C-alpha positions in Angstrom: 141.8 -145.1 5.9 138.6 -147.0 6.3 138.5 -150.6 5.2 135.6 -152.4 3.7 132.3 -152.2 5.7 130.3 -155.3 6.4 126.6 -154.8 6.0 124.2 -157.0 8.0 120.5 -157.1 8.3 117.7 -158.0 10.8 115.0 -157.4 8.2 111.8 -159.4 8.9 108.7 -159.8 6.9 107.9 -156.1 7.0 110.3 -155.2 4.2 110.2 -154.5 0.5 112.2 -156.3 -2.2 114.2 -154.1 -4.6 115.9 -155.7 -7.6 119.7 -155.5 -7.9 119.2 -154.7 -11.6 117.2 -151.6 -10.6 120.0 -150.5 -8.2 122.8 -151.2 -10.6 121.4 -150.1 -13.9 118.4 -147.8 -13.5 118.7 -145.9 -10.3 121.8 -143.9 -11.3 120.0 -142.2 -14.2 116.8 -141.3 -12.4 116.2 -138.1 -10.4 115.1 -137.8 -6.8 111.4 -137.7 -7.5 111.5 -140.7 -9.9 113.4 -142.9 -7.4 111.1 -142.0 -4.6 108.0 -142.7 -6.7 109.3 -146.1 -7.9 110.4 -147.3 -4.5 107.1 -146.3 -3.0 105.2 -148.2 -5.7 107.2 -151.3 -4.8 106.4 -150.8 -1.2 102.6 -150.5 -1.9 102.7 -153.5 -4.2 104.4 -155.7 -1.6 101.7 -154.7 0.9 98.9 -155.0 -1.6 97.8 -151.5 -0.9 96.2 -149.0 -3.4 97.5 -145.5 -4.1 96.8 -142.6 -6.5 98.5 -139.7 -8.1 97.2 -137.2 -5.5 98.3 -139.6 -2.7 101.8 -139.8 -4.2 102.0 -136.1 -4.6 101.0 -135.5 -0.9 103.4 -138.2 0.3 106.5 -136.6 -1.2 105.3 -133.0 -1.4 105.5 -133.0 -5.2 103.0 -131.6 -7.7 100.7 -134.1 -9.4 102.4 -133.2 -12.7 105.7 -134.3 -11.2 104.2 -137.6 -10.2 102.8 -138.2 -13.7 106.1 -137.4 -15.3 107.9 -139.8 -13.0 105.4 -142.6 -13.8 105.8 -142.0 -17.6 109.6 -142.0 -17.1 109.4 -145.5 -15.6 106.9 -146.7 -18.2 109.3 -145.6 -20.9 112.1 -147.5 -19.2 109.8 -150.6 -19.2 109.6 -151.0 -15.4 105.9 -150.2 -15.1 102.8 -150.3 -17.3 100.1 -147.6 -16.9 96.5 -148.6 -17.4 93.9 -146.1 -18.7 90.1 -146.0 -19.1 88.4 -144.9 -22.3 88.8 -141.3 -21.4 92.5 -141.7 -20.9 92.3 -141.3 -17.1 94.9 -143.3 -15.2 93.2 -146.3 -13.5 96.1 -148.7 -12.8 99.8 -149.1 -12.4 101.4 -152.5 -13.2 104.9 -153.3 -12.0 106.9 -155.2 -14.6 109.7 -157.6 -14.2 113.1 -155.8 -14.5 115.4 -157.0 -17.3 119.1 -156.3 -17.5 119.9 -153.9 -20.2 122.3 -156.4 -21.8 119.4 -158.7 -22.4 117.3 -155.8 -23.9 119.9 -155.5 -26.6 118.8 -158.9 -27.9 115.1 -158.4 -27.3 113.1 -159.7 -24.3 112.7 -163.5 -24.4 109.7 -165.2 -23.0 111.8 -166.5 -20.1 112.8 -163.0 -19.1 109.4 -161.9 -17.9 105.9 -163.1 -17.2 103.1 -161.9 -19.5 100.9 -159.4 -17.8 97.6 -158.0 -19.0 97.1 -154.3 -19.5 93.5 -153.1 -19.3 93.8 -150.5 -22.0 96.6 -149.7 -24.5 98.8 -146.8 -23.6 98.4 -144.1 -26.3 101.6 -142.8 -27.7 102.5 -139.4 -26.5 101.9 -136.6 -29.0 104.8 -134.3 -29.7 104.9 -131.4 -27.2 106.2 -128.0 -27.5 109.5 -127.9 -25.7 109.2 -126.6 -22.2 110.7 -123.2 -21.4 114.0 -123.2 -19.5 113.4 -122.6 -15.8 115.1 -119.4 -14.7 117.5 -120.0 -11.8 116.5 -118.5 -8.4 118.8 -115.5 -7.8 120.4 -114.7 -4.5 118.6 -111.4 -3.9 120.4 -108.9 -1.8 118.8 -107.2 1.2 118.6 -104.0 -0.8 116.7 -105.7 -3.6 114.2 -107.3 -1.2 113.7 -104.0 0.5 113.0 -102.3 -2.8 110.6 -105.1 -3.8 108.8 -104.8 -0.5 108.4 -101.1 -0.7 107.3 -100.9 -4.4 105.7 -103.5 -6.6 105.7 -106.3 -4.0 104.0 -104.5 -1.2 100.5 -105.5 -2.2 101.2 -109.1 -3.0 103.3 -109.6 0.2 100.4 -108.2 2.2 98.0 -110.7 0.4 100.5 -113.6 1.2 100.5 -112.7 4.9 96.7 -112.8 4.9 96.7 -116.3 3.2 99.4 -117.8 5.5 98.3 -116.0 8.6 101.7 -114.7 9.7 104.5 -112.3 8.7 106.8 -113.7 6.0 110.5 -114.4 6.6 113.2 -113.4 4.2 113.3 -116.8 2.5 109.5 -116.7 1.8 109.7 -113.1 0.5 112.5 -114.3 -1.8 110.3 -117.1 -3.2 107.5 -114.6 -3.9 109.9 -112.2 -5.5 111.4 -115.0 -7.7 107.9 -116.2 -8.8 106.9 -112.7 -9.8 110.2 -111.5 -11.2 111.8 -114.5 -12.9 108.7 -116.6 -13.6 106.7 -113.6 -14.7 103.6 -114.3 -12.7 101.0 -111.5 -12.6 99.5 -110.5 -9.3 96.3 -112.3 -10.2 98.1 -115.6 -11.0 100.3 -115.3 -7.9 97.2 -114.7 -5.8 95.5 -117.7 -7.2 98.7 -119.8 -6.7 98.7 -119.0 -3.0 95.0 -119.6 -2.7 95.4 -123.0 -4.3 98.2 -124.0 -2.0 96.4 -122.9 1.2 93.1 -124.5 0.1 95.0 -127.8 -0.3 96.7 -127.4 3.1 100.1 -126.8 1.5 101.7 -123.9 3.3 105.3 -125.0 2.5 106.8 -122.3 0.2 109.0 -125.0 -1.4 105.8 -126.7 -2.6 104.4 -123.4 -3.9 107.7 -122.8 -5.8 107.4 -126.2 -7.4 103.9 -125.5 -8.5 104.9 -122.1 -9.9 107.7 -123.6 -11.9 105.4 -126.3 -13.3 102.9 -123.7 -14.4 105.7 -121.7 -16.0 106.8 -124.7 -18.0 103.2 -125.4 -19.0 102.9 -121.8 -20.3 100.2 -120.9 -17.8 99.7 -117.1 -17.7 96.2 -116.6 -16.1 94.2 -118.1 -13.2 91.7 -119.6 -15.7 94.5 -121.6 -17.4 95.8 -122.7 -14.0 92.3 -123.9 -13.0 92.1 -125.9 -16.2 95.4 -127.6 -15.5 94.4 -128.4 -11.9 91.1 -129.9 -12.9 92.8 -132.4 -15.2 94.5 -134.0 -12.2 91.6 -133.6 -9.6 90.7 -137.3 -9.1 87.7 -136.5 -6.9 86.3 -134.1 -9.5 86.7 -136.7 -12.2 85.1 -139.4 -10.0 82.0 -137.1 -9.4 81.7 -136.4 -13.1 81.8 -140.1 -13.9 79.2 -140.8 -11.2 76.8 -138.4 -12.9 77.5 -140.1 -16.3 79.5 -137.2 -17.6 82.6 -138.5 -19.5 83.7 -135.1 -20.9 86.6 -133.1 -19.5 85.0 -130.8 -16.8 84.2 -127.3 -17.9 84.8 -124.2 -15.8 81.1 -124.0 -14.9 80.9 -127.7 -14.0 84.0 -127.4 -11.8 82.5 -124.3 -10.1 79.4 -126.4 -9.2 81.3 -129.3 -7.8 83.8 -127.1 -5.9 80.9 -125.4 -4.1 79.7 -128.8 -2.9 83.1 -129.6 -1.5 84.1 -126.2 -0.1 81.1 -123.9 0.3 78.7 -126.6 1.5 81.5 -128.7 3.1 80.3 -132.1 2.0 82.5 -135.2 2.0 82.9 -137.4 -1.1 80.7 -140.0 0.6 77.7 -137.6 0.8 78.3 -136.2 -2.7 78.4 -139.7 -4.2 75.1 -140.5 -2.5 73.5 -137.4 -4.1 75.0 -138.5 -7.5 73.5 -142.0 -7.2 70.1 -140.5 -6.5 70.4 -138.0 -9.3 71.2 -140.8 -11.9 68.2 -142.8 -10.7 65.9 -139.8 -11.0 66.8 -138.0 -14.2 68.7 -138.2 -17.5 68.9 -134.4 -18.1 70.4 -131.5 -16.2 72.0 -133.9 -13.7 74.4 -131.3 -12.4 71.7 -128.9 -11.4 69.5 -131.7 -10.0 72.4 -133.0 -7.8 73.0 -129.4 -6.7 69.4 -129.0 -5.6 69.7 -132.3 -3.5 72.9 -131.2 -1.8 71.6 -127.7 -1.1 68.5 -129.2 0.4 70.6 -131.5 2.6 72.8 -128.5 3.6 69.8 -126.6 4.8 68.7 -129.6 6.8 72.1 -129.9 8.5 73.2 -133.1 6.9 76.7 -134.3 7.8 76.5 -138.0 7.5 74.6 -140.9 5.9 72.7 -141.3 9.2 71.4 -137.8 8.7 70.2 -138.7 5.2 68.5 -141.8 6.6 66.7 -139.6 9.2 65.5 -137.2 6.5 64.3 -140.2 4.4 62.3 -141.6 7.3 60.7 -138.3 8.1 59.8 -137.8 4.4 58.2 -141.2 4.2 56.2 -140.6 7.4 55.0 -137.2 6.2 54.0 -138.7 2.9 52.0 -141.4 4.5 50.2 -138.8 6.8 49.3 -136.7 3.7 47.9 -139.7 1.9 45.7 -140.6 4.9 44.5 -137.0 5.2 43.7 -136.9 1.5 41.7 -140.1 1.8 39.6 -138.9 4.8 38.8 -135.6 2.9 37.7 -137.6 -0.1 35.3 -139.7 2.1 33.8 -136.5 3.6 33.2 -135.1 0.2 31.4 -138.2 -1.0 29.2 -138.3 2.1 28.2 -134.7 1.8 27.2 -135.2 -1.9 25.2 -138.2 -0.8 23.1 -136.1 1.6 24.1 -138.0 4.7 23.7 -136.3 8.1 26.6 -138.2 9.6 30.2 -137.2 9.0 33.0 -139.8 8.6 34.2 -138.9 12.1 30.8 -139.8 13.6 29.5 -136.2 14.2 26.1 -135.0 12.9 25.9 -132.6 10.0 24.6 -129.3 11.5 22.4 -128.6 8.5 20.5 -131.9 9.0 19.1 -130.6 12.3 16.5 -128.5 10.4 13.3 -130.1 9.0 13.6 -129.9 5.2 10.5 -128.6 3.4 8.8 -130.7 0.7 6.9 -129.1 -2.2 4.4 -130.4 -4.7 5.6 -128.4 -7.8 2.7 -129.7 -9.9 0.1 -128.4 -7.4 1.8 -125.1 -7.2 1.8 -124.6 -11.0 -2.0 -125.4 -11.1 -2.7 -122.8 -8.5 -0.8 -120.1 -10.3 -2.7 -120.9 -13.6 -6.1 -120.7 -11.8 -5.3 -117.3 -10.5 
């Protein structure tokens, strides 16, 4: 039998402190995602580095909803405080001092923790409809998979191969069968799910399955409902909306506009934010359309960076100055012609001034006509 194992360490400054109270009293009740999220938050705090819900989701291959649920779990346990803006968008995560549960039985004393400010009060969660029980993933037989492939699944499997750019293996076909059969996804919703994963560079079928389960629990049945759920957690989209002075939850039409800027036109957030800044300075109305016109103009001019924008600005200023100069010269020409001058503003002689102009005595002419 193995005896006790001695643990030693060569940890230097590049390490993260984890409370023994967390290990002894809190870790055992948390799931895998919750533990990963909390430990990573400690690591980011110790390094004084920022993070975000999308960054945490990407880091651990979770959905953003999984991350939010983990954050709320630790908030309920009193280990973190979540800070929100007026629109209830998450803006900050505050790590709290950990208190042993034995002390919590008597209430937290002032000596147990340090007072920490919270930017905005956390609103109490509204009662939610209980989530549906997630159906277990069956072990489909080869005969079942073959039947699925040759009947109802033939079209969606073909679509999947087009999205992922390769033939699917048995495990991947099983995942699609499960999502369609047990989670009751329509072909349209399953198509949108695959498009969403591929667009976000998530070609891992385990990730796709997690998203599908999340949508199933949220009661999502159509692509439109799925888009609405995605937009709630799209930090870039929310940032763009705020930059345009729009505090409302994004509508389908607004999201379509913004997604075109990011995907169809291929602009980075840096370029989009510059267009937003110019829009806000220029108009109070129809800002989304105004910003769209700026970005489409930049796209037609081949803009890819702020340097390209600066070049366009310089060219515009030079053209404007040239037009003003031309307009000024034309105005001088007009005034000189009206004044009867034979010399143009450019120094050349007016060709009509080369002829001797006749002079008439109209009084004498009138007298002659009367005499006749």
